[in-house]
N, C-alpha and C positions, 0 to 999 in steps of 0.2 A: 398842189400836189396831186399827181393822178393816182388811180386807184390801185394801179400795180405797186407804186411806192408806198401807199397806205398799207397795203398788206404786208409788204416787207418789213415795214416800220412795227406792226403789230406782231408779227412773227418773232422779230428781234426782243421787242418787250415781253413777250410772253416766254421766250426763251431765258431771259435774264431774270424773271419771275421764278422759274423754275428751279434756276441755280440759287436764288437767295434765299426761297422760301424755307428749305431744309435748315439753310445756316441759321434763319430766324427763329425756327423750331429749337433747332438744337442750343442758341443762345437761352431763349426762353427756359428751357429745361434745367441749362446750368444753373438759373436764378432760383429754382425751387429748393425751398429751404427745409432743414429737420427742425422740427419744434421740441423743445426741451423745456419741461415745467418741473421743478422740484415742488415736492409736496411735505413740506415740513410743520412744525408745529404751530409756528405763530407766521401768519401773513407778512409778507415785506421783510423777514428777517432770516438769517442763518443761525440756526438754535442748535443746543447740545446734542441732539439725538437726532438731528437730520440726515437722512440718508436717502428716503424713497425719491425718484424720479419717473415722470412719463416721458419717453422718446416717439416721436409721433412721425413716421416716414410721411413724403409728400402723397402718397397714395391712400393715406389714411389710417394705414395700419399702426397702432398702439400698443407700447412695449411699456409695462410696468417695472421698474428695478428694484429692487429689495424694500417691499412695502414697509418692513419695519415696524416701528412703533408710533410713527406720526401719521399715518394714513388712518383717519376714524372710521375703522372697519368698512365693511364692505359697500356701506350705505354712504360714505363719504361723498358728498356732491361733486367733489373737484375729479373723481375717477374717470366719470362718462364711460365709454365704450372701452373695454380692454380685451386685446387679442391674445396677448402673451405675458405671463408672469415670469421673470428673472429672478433668480435667489443664487447669490454667491456664496452662501454657506449658511449653515443652521444656528449661528448663534442668535439670541432672542430677539438683540437690538437690529436683525436683518430680517429674518423671517417673521418677526412680530409674535412674541410670546404676549404681549400685553398691547393697549395703544391708548390714543387720546379719545377722551368721549366726545370731544369737538374741537374745532380748530380754535388755539387762542388758549387752551386750557391750561393755568399754571403759569409759570414764568419761563422766558425762553432757555434760561440756564437750568430752570428744574420744571420741564412740562408735566403736568398732572397727567399719567397715564394709567387711568383707573379702571380701566376696562381689560379684563383677562381675558386672552385667545385660546387659552389651553384646554384641552389638549391639542386643540385644531391647529392654531398659529392664525394670525391674521391673514397670510399669505393663502392657506387654502379656504378661509371663509370668502376672499376676495374672488378667488380663482372659480369657486361653485357659484357665487352670485352672479359673476360677469361670464359665466360659461366659457372662460380662458384657458387656455392650455398654460401648463408649468414646464418651462424648460430650464434643466439642470446638468450638470456631469456627474462624475463620481457615482456613489451609491445612493445618492438622494432620490432619484426618480422613483424607486422601488417603495421608498417611506411615502412619498406624495401620493403615489399612484395607491397605496394600500387607503391612506388617508380618503382620498376621493371616492374610492369604492365604498367604506364603511359609512359614509355619510351620504350616500346615495346618488353620487358624481360617476364619472366616467374615468376608469382607471386609467384609459389610453390617453386621456389628456395630461398626462405626465410624460413628458417627452425626455429620453437621454441622448444627450450629446456629449460624448467622449471628448478629450484633446486629439484635436487633428481633424474632428468630424463636423459638420455644420447642419443647421436645421432651417429651411427655408419656409418663409409664409408671405404670400403675395410677393411682393418687390424686395422683401427684406432678408438679409442672409445672418443667421445667428452661429457663432463659432465660439466653443470654449477654449480658454487659453489658460494656463497655470498661474496659479496663485500660491504662495506660500503664508499658511496660516492654521491654525487649527480648526477643526471642523465637526466636533460633537453633538448627539442630540440629547437634550436634557432628558430626565427620565419623566419631568413634567410634560413633555411633549408626548411620550410613549405613553403614559397613562398606565392604569392596571397593576397588577403585581409586579409585572417587571418594571415600571416606571418607579415603584415605589422601592424596589430592591437597589436598583441604581442609584437614586437618591440617596438612600440610606447607607449606600457604599462610598459616596462622594466619586461616581463614576459616571460617563456619559457614554451611548451607543455610538461606534464608528460610523461614518457617514462618508469615509473617502477623504479625498483631498479637497479642501475649496477650489472655487474657480473665479477667474475671471471671464470677460467678454468682449470680441471685436465683434460689433454691428456694423454690417456693410447696407447702406441705404441706396435707395433706387436714385439719389441726385449725385450717387459717387461719393459721397461722404463715408468715411470709416471710422468708427468711435471706439474707443479702449474705454472699458468698465474695468478698474481694477479689484474690484471687492476688496476684502481685507487683505493685504499682503506686504511683505517686506520687499527688499531690492532682489530681483530675479535676473539672470543673463536672458531669460525669454522676451525681457522688454525691451532688448536691442534686436537679438536673432528674430523672433516672431513678429513681437508686436510692430516695431519699426521696419525691421529690414524685409519680412514678408509682407505683412498687411501694410504697411507705410500708413500708419493712422494720423487723420489730421485733427483729432480731437481728442483729448483724454479727459476722464473722469477719475480723479486719484485719491485717494484717501491720505490725511495726513496728521491723524490724531495723536501719533507718538505711543510709546509703550505697549497698545496693543496691535499697533500697525505703523507703517513708516511715519517718521514724525517729519517737519517741514523740511528739513535741511536734506532729509533722506530724498522725500518726495520729489524735490528740488532738482536731485542729483538724478532721478529716473527720469524725469521729464527732460533735463537739459541735455544730458549725456546718453540716455538709452533710448526710451521711446520717440523722443524728439517730435513731439506734434506740433501743429501749429498752433493751437492754443489750449486751454484748461480750463475745468471747471471743479473747484476745490470741493472736497466731500469729507464727510465722517470727522469733523475736526474736533469732536469731543468737548466743545465748549460753546459758550457764546461768542459768536464773531462778530455781530453786528448790533447797533443800536439805532433804531430808526433808519434801518436800511444802510447805514453808513458803518464801514469798518472801523473796530475797536483798534486802537494802536497798542501795540505790544502783545497781541494775542498769536496764535501759532499760525492763524489764518494770515495774519500781515506779516510775517516772518517768511512764510512761504512765498507769498506774493512777491515779496523783495529778491527772495533768491532766484526765483523763476525767471529764466529770460525770454519767456513769450507772455502772451496776454494772458492774464487768470482770471475768469469771471466767478463772482459770487453767485452760490444758488438761493437766491431770494426766494423764499416761499410763495407759490402760486403767480411768479411772474415768469413768464414763457419767454424763452429765449430763442432766435431763429439763426441757424447756423447755413451757410451755404456749402458746397462740393469741398471747397478749399480750408474748411473748418474756422472760418472768420464769421464772428458774429455780426449781424447785418441790422437785428433789430431785437430790441429788450435786455440788451446788456449795460 
C-alpha cells in the first residue's frame, strides 16, 4: 500500500472514530445509575417505621428523603455527605420527633426509638450537622428557617419550592407536587408557651398542604416520591403525563395513607412508572430479608403490574434512566 492510500485509510479511520466516540460516550452516560439506599431501623429488613432513603445522583449529589425516626441522629454513620434534606410533611414519623439510638435497636415491628429530637426534630439536627439545604413546600420553609437561625445555622438554607416550581442543585432538579394528607406541626416541635397551649388544646399549627416530589436526575431518570397521600388526579395529569416518571416510591400503609390496593391502582392506572419501591408499610414486611406472606406489602406486590422492590435497609439499589434496577434488587 502506497503512502497516499495509507493516508486516506488513516483519515477514514479517524473520521469513523469521530462519529463513533460521541455515540460511545452517550451510551456510557445512559448506563450511569441513581443509587437509592433505604435507611431503616434494622439492616437487611423492611420494618414498621422505615421511611428514610438516600438518593444519589451520578454526579455525587446526595438527597435525604424523610429522615424520620430510623436515622440514628446526625451522627448515623450511614448518612455520609448530605446535600439536600427533603421533607414531605411535619408528622413525627417523617420529620423525626424521636429516633433510634443505634441501628438494630428493638425489634423490626417495634424499634426502640429512645432518643428525643424535640423541639428541633431529627431533620433539623441532620441539616445542621451536614450543612445541608432543607427543601420543602407550603408553609414549612419558614418554620425550618427559624429553627436553623435559632440554633446558629443559616436560615437561607431552608428553601421554598411551591407546586409548579423547582429547585436545582448541581445536575439535579427538585419539583414539589401535590399530596393529600394532613400537615400539622405539633406543639412539642414548637416548644415554649405557644407549644404548651397547642398541646393542652389538642391542636397543631398549620403548615400548609403536604407535598410529594419529582426528582429529575442527570442520567434522565425521573423519580416520584409520594410522601403520605391518597389518590389524586395529579398522579395521572402531573406525575405521569407531564413528568413521565420511570420510578416511584409509594406509601402503602393504609388508614393514614393509601392502602396496598389503592397504591396499586395509583401505580397501575395513574402514575404508571416502570418500577416501584414500596414504602411506609406500617408493618414488619420482611423476616431475614424475605417478604412475609399476607402482609400489606405482599398484597401490594401482588396487585402491582410492574416490578416492586423492597426497601431493605442499608442495601443500595441502582436504577438506570429507564427506571430498571440493574444492581442491588
